[in-house]
Residue, then its C-alpha position, 0 to 999 in steps of 0.5 A: x768929401x770926408x776931412x776927419x781921418x777916422x772917415x777918410x779910412x771908412x772910405x777906405x774899407x769900404x770901398x774893399x768891401x765893396x769890391x770882394x762883395x763884386x767879386x763873390x757876387x759875380x761869381x756865383x751869377x755866372x757860376x748860375x747861368x752856367x748852370x742854366x744853360x747846361x741844365x737846358x741841354x744836358x741833365x746829367x751834367x746838370x746834375x753834377x754841377x749842381x754842389x758846385x753852384x749850391x757852394x758858391x751862393x752858400x759862400x754868398x751868403x755866409x758872407x751876408x753878400x745875399x741872405x740867407x732866404x735869398x740864398x735859399x730861393x734861388x737853390x729851390x729854384x736851380x733845383x727845380x729845372x732839372x726835375 
């Protein structure tokens, strides 16, 4: 357990950041799963969804939830699904 005032605050801040990061990651994963389901059936609809999925991945990378190369790899693999 933290003893000093700053250590207690650090735990609160860390919990807030974790909550934010978890929600950003969940949004990204949900968008990717939805895109993958649509890509299996309707390629035209998947092409329309692609910019939205890219945006969620880019936001996660920009905020540091995932790394830049990880985001790039995810986008590349999603693009392969509609080709």
